[in-house]
C-alpha positions as CSV (number, residue, x, y, z in Angstrom):
1,M,141.3,92.3,69.2
2,S,142.1,90.8,72.6
3,D,139.2,88.5,73.4
4,R,138.7,85.1,72.0
5,A,135.2,84.3,70.7
6,A,133.3,81.6,68.8
7,I,130.1,81.3,66.8
8,G,127.6,79.0,68.5
9,V,124.7,77.5,66.5
10,D,121.6,76.0,68.0
11,T,119.6,74.0,65.5
12,G,116.1,73.3,66.5
13,A,113.1,71.8,64.7
14,T,111.5,75.2,64.1
15,R,114.3,77.8,64.5
16,T,118.0,77.9,63.9
17,R,119.7,80.4,66.2
18,A,123.3,81.5,66.3
19,G,125.5,84.0,68.1
20,I,129.0,85.3,68.5
21,V,130.0,84.4,72.1
22,D,133.1,85.5,74.0
23,E,135.0,83.4,76.4
24,R,133.1,84.8,79.4
25,G,129.8,83.4,77.9
26,Q,128.5,86.8,76.7
27,V,126.5,86.7,73.5
28,L,127.7,89.7,71.5
29,M,125.7,89.3,68.4
30,R,122.7,87.1,67.4
31,T,120.8,85.9,64.4
32,E,118.2,83.4,63.6
33,R,116.0,82.0,60.8
34,P,113.3,79.4,60.4
35,T,114.6,75.9,60.1
36,D,114.0,74.2,56.8
37,P,113.0,70.7,57.9
38,L,114.5,69.3,54.7
39,A,117.8,71.3,54.7
40,G,119.2,71.6,58.2
41,T,122.8,72.0,57.1
42,K,122.0,74.8,54.7
43,G,120.4,76.7,57.5
44,I,123.4,76.3,59.7
45,I,125.7,77.7,57.0
46,A,123.4,80.6,56.4
47,V,123.4,81.8,60.1
48,V,127.1,81.4,60.4
49,E,127.9,83.3,57.2
50,D,125.4,86.1,58.4
51,L,127.4,86.6,61.6
52,L,130.8,86.5,59.9
53,E,129.6,89.2,57.5
54,R,128.7,91.5,60.5
55,D,131.4,90.8,63.0
56,A,133.8,93.5,62.0
57,D,132.5,96.0,64.6
58,L,133.2,93.6,67.5
59,D,136.4,93.8,69.5
60,V,136.9,90.0,69.4
61,K,138.5,87.4,67.2
62,V,136.1,84.6,66.0
63,E,138.3,81.6,66.2
64,C,136.0,78.7,65.7
65,V,132.4,77.5,65.3
66,G,130.4,75.2,67.5
67,V,127.2,73.6,66.2
68,G,124.5,71.9,68.3
69,A,122.6,69.6,66.0
70,A,119.4,67.8,66.8
71,G,120.0,64.1,66.4
72,F,122.6,61.4,66.9
73,V,126.1,62.9,66.3
74,D,129.3,61.1,65.4
75,F,131.5,63.6,67.2
76,P,134.9,62.6,65.7
77,R,133.5,63.0,62.2
78,G,131.3,66.0,62.9
79,A,128.4,64.2,61.3
80,V,124.7,63.6,62.1
81,T,123.9,59.9,61.8
82,F,120.2,60.0,62.6
83,S,117.6,62.7,63.3
84,P,113.9,61.8,63.7
85,N,112.6,65.4,63.5
86,L,114.9,67.1,61.0
87,I,116.7,66.2,57.7
88,Y,120.2,67.5,57.2
89,D,120.9,68.0,53.5
90,D,124.6,67.3,54.1
91,P,125.0,65.1,57.3
92,F,128.7,65.9,57.3
93,I,128.1,69.3,58.9
94,R,131.7,69.9,60.1
95,D,133.2,69.5,56.7
96,A,130.4,71.6,55.1
97,V,130.8,74.5,57.4
98,E,134.6,74.4,57.5
99,S,134.7,74.5,53.7
100,R,132.6,77.7,53.7
101,T,134.3,79.5,56.6
102,N,137.9,78.2,56.9
103,L,137.4,78.0,60.6
104,P,137.7,74.9,62.8
105,V,134.2,73.5,63.5
106,V,132.9,71.3,66.3
107,V,129.6,69.5,65.9
108,E,127.8,68.0,68.9
109,N,124.3,66.9,69.8
110,D,122.2,70.0,70.7
111,A,121.3,68.8,74.2
112,N,124.9,67.9,74.9
113,V,126.0,71.5,74.1
114,A,123.2,72.8,76.2
115,A,124.5,70.7,79.1
116,W,128.0,72.1,78.5
117,G,126.7,75.6,78.5
118,E,124.9,75.1,81.8
119,R,128.1,73.7,83.4
120,A,130.2,76.5,82.0
121,F,128.0,79.5,82.7
122,G,124.6,78.5,84.1
123,L,123.1,77.3,87.4
124,A,125.3,74.2,87.3
125,Q,128.7,76.0,87.0
126,G,131.5,73.6,88.0
127,T,129.2,70.6,88.5
128,S,130.8,67.3,87.7
129,E,127.6,65.3,87.5
130,L,124.8,67.0,85.5
131,A,121.7,66.0,83.5
132,L,120.2,68.6,81.1
133,I,116.8,67.8,79.7
134,T,115.5,70.0,76.7
135,L,111.7,70.0,76.4
136,G,110.6,71.3,73.0
137,T,109.0,69.7,70.0
138,G,110.9,66.6,71.1
139,I,112.9,65.8,74.2
140,G,116.7,65.9,74.2
141,S,119.1,65.2,77.0
142,G,122.8,65.9,77.7
143,F,124.8,64.4,80.5
144,V,128.1,65.5,82.1
145,V,129.6,62.6,84.0
146,N,132.8,63.1,86.0
147,G,133.2,66.5,84.3
148,R,133.0,65.1,80.7
149,L,130.2,64.9,78.2
150,L,128.7,61.5,77.9
151,R,128.7,60.5,74.2
152,G,128.7,56.7,74.1
153,Y,130.3,54.4,71.5
154,G,128.4,55.8,68.5
155,G,127.5,59.3,69.7
156,A,124.0,58.3,70.7
157,A,124.3,57.9,74.4
158,A,121.7,59.0,77.0
159,E,118.9,59.9,74.6
160,L,116.2,60.2,77.3
161,G,113.6,61.2,74.8
162,H,113.6,57.8,73.3
163,M,113.5,55.9,76.6
164,V,110.4,53.7,76.3
165,I,108.0,54.5,79.2
166,D,104.9,52.7,77.7
167,P,105.6,49.9,75.2
168,D,101.9,50.1,74.1
169,G,102.0,53.9,73.8
170,P,102.0,56.2,70.7
171,E,104.3,55.4,67.8
172,C,107.5,57.5,67.7
173,K,109.4,58.7,64.7
174,C,112.5,56.9,66.0
175,G,110.8,53.6,65.2
176,L,109.7,52.6,68.7
177,R,106.5,53.0,70.7
178,G,105.7,54.8,73.9
179,C,109.0,56.9,74.0
180,L,109.1,59.6,76.6
181,E,109.1,62.1,73.7
182,Q,105.6,60.9,72.8
183,L,104.3,61.4,76.3
184,A,105.8,64.6,77.7
185,S,107.1,66.8,74.9
186,G,105.5,69.7,72.9
187,Q,104.3,67.4,70.2
188,A,102.8,65.1,72.9
189,L,101.0,68.0,74.5
190,A,99.5,68.9,71.2
191,R,98.4,65.4,70.4
192,M,96.9,64.9,73.8
193,G,95.2,68.2,73.6
194,R,93.5,67.2,70.3
195,E,92.4,63.9,71.9
196,A,91.1,65.8,75.0
197,V,88.9,68.2,73.1
198,E,87.2,65.3,71.4
199,Q,85.9,64.3,74.9
200,D,85.4,67.9,76.0
201,P,84.7,70.3,73.1
202,R,83.9,73.0,75.6
203,S,87.5,73.2,76.7
204,S,89.2,76.6,76.1
205,I,92.0,74.7,74.3
206,L,89.7,74.6,71.3
207,S,88.7,78.2,71.8
208,F,92.4,79.3,71.7
209,A,93.3,77.1,68.8
210,G,90.2,77.7,66.6
211,S,90.1,74.1,65.4
212,A,91.2,70.7,66.7
213,D,93.8,70.3,63.9
214,S,95.4,73.6,64.9
215,I,96.0,72.7,68.5
216,T,99.6,73.2,69.7
217,A,101.4,72.8,73.0
218,E,101.1,76.5,73.6
219,H,97.3,76.4,73.3
220,V,97.2,73.6,75.9
221,A,99.5,75.5,78.2
222,R,97.5,78.8,77.8
223,A,94.3,77.0,78.6
224,G,96.0,75.4,81.6
225,R,97.1,78.8,82.9
226,E,93.4,79.9,82.6
227,Y,92.6,76.9,84.9
228,D,90.9,74.9,82.2
229,E,90.6,71.5,84.0
230,T,90.8,69.5,80.7
231,A,94.1,71.3,79.8
232,R,95.5,70.9,83.3
233,T,94.7,67.2,83.2
234,V,96.7,66.9,80.0
235,L,99.6,68.9,81.5
236,R,99.6,66.8,84.7
237,R,99.6,63.6,82.7
238,A,102.6,64.7,80.6
239,G,104.4,66.0,83.7
240,R,104.0,62.7,85.5
241,S,105.5,60.9,82.5
242,L,108.5,63.2,82.6
243,G,108.9,62.6,86.3
244,I,109.1,58.9,85.6
245,G,111.8,59.5,83.1
246,L,113.7,61.7,85.5
247,S,113.5,59.0,88.2
248,N,115.2,56.7,85.6
249,V,117.9,59.3,85.2
250,A,118.4,59.3,89.0
251,N,118.7,55.5,89.0
252,I,121.2,55.3,86.1
253,F,123.3,58.5,86.6
254,D,122.7,59.9,90.1
255,P,123.4,63.4,89.0
256,E,124.0,66.3,91.4
257,V,121.5,68.4,89.5
258,I,118.9,68.0,86.8
259,V,118.3,71.1,84.7
260,L,115.1,71.6,82.6
261,A,115.1,73.8,79.5
262,G,113.1,74.5,76.3
263,G,109.8,76.0,75.4
264,V,107.7,73.4,77.2
265,V,109.2,74.5,80.6
266,G,106.8,77.5,80.2
267,A,103.8,75.2,80.2
268,G,103.2,76.2,83.8
269,E,102.8,74.7,87.3
270,A,100.3,72.1,86.3
271,Y,103.1,70.5,84.2
272,L,106.2,71.3,86.3
273,G,104.4,70.6,89.6
274,A,103.5,67.1,88.3
275,V,107.2,66.6,87.3
276,R,108.5,67.5,90.7
277,D,105.8,65.5,92.6
278,Q,106.5,62.3,90.6
279,L,110.2,62.6,90.8
280,V,110.1,63.2,94.6
281,A,107.7,60.3,95.2
282,M,109.8,57.9,93.3
283,T,113.2,59.0,94.7
284,E,111.8,59.1,98.2
285,A,110.4,55.6,97.8
286,Q,114.0,54.4,97.1
287,K,115.4,56.4,100.0
288,R,117.5,58.5,97.6
289,R,118.9,61.8,98.6
290,P,116.8,64.8,97.6
291,M,117.3,65.5,93.9
292,R,118.0,69.1,92.9
293,L,115.8,70.1,90.0
294,D,116.3,73.5,88.3
295,V,115.1,75.5,85.3
296,T,117.9,76.9,83.1
297,S,119.0,80.5,83.8
298,L,120.4,80.9,80.2
299,G,117.1,80.9,78.5
300,K,117.0,80.7,74.7
301,D,120.7,81.5,74.5
302,M,121.6,78.2,76.3
303,G,122.4,76.2,73.1
304,I,124.3,79.1,71.5
305,I,126.4,79.6,74.6
306,G,127.0,75.9,75.0
307,A,128.0,75.3,71.4
308,A,130.4,78.2,71.4
309,A,131.9,77.2,74.8
310,L,132.5,73.7,73.6
311,A,134.2,74.9,70.4
312,L,136.5,77.2,72.4
313,D,137.3,74.4,74.9
314,E,138.0,71.9,72.1
315,S,140.2,74.4,70.2
316,S,142.3,74.9,73.4
317,T,143.2,71.3,73.8
């Protein structure tokens, strides 16, 4: 076995994905399972053990494990300190996984590992100043500043999803109101879609979902792609909110590139166009340089690749 490899785990609110990744960023083997919202750590251990049971046919040596965990992460302890959308049955993830695998384990915020993956193998390779925004059920963000991950004092730095955009807005699970997560994420699109069909029950959002209670972000996006104006209004509204959030990113961090990732990126041009237009309008008003805005090239493997790359990098230092 000549190649180094690591297991990378990407823990999301709905799916926990993992893969064996070599040092060139190639995913050699994958697995996934539904995330138990009450037992996140148990799901992480399950996917790691699944891969270790099947890695004998690969010409690599699995040296370590990297875990991207949704929530605030105390990096030195490898523990999750707060997660608004997922409960970890054992918040000390590093110790729990190490005890089952006898491999060194690195635990980091899921958006942070995604940012590291983009810098290592994605569109932002070699970039020293990078902002990565993950748009799924919630909104996560990872920042590379001067070539290093930004973690902050307690591991909760740069949580863009919980930046307050409207203090009178919807209540967020984090305890605040009007967070960007409640205005531009998948859960926001679903909520705004339900509100919209109350005003326009003829909208195809309702036709695709079957009932108002069943509306998801995908139903809103699908209706928007079919040029349903009610859906497109919802998508534009959410996109403008995200554009405001990205303008704040530009003001605080001045990154070389902002990369968008996650399922909501597929919501279509009504959403992404509004994001770009709002960001451009606000940065041009301040006479800022043009801000590069990209969509990840790593797709669903982004978190897996980033977690593995970070684990390999940490094990080399």
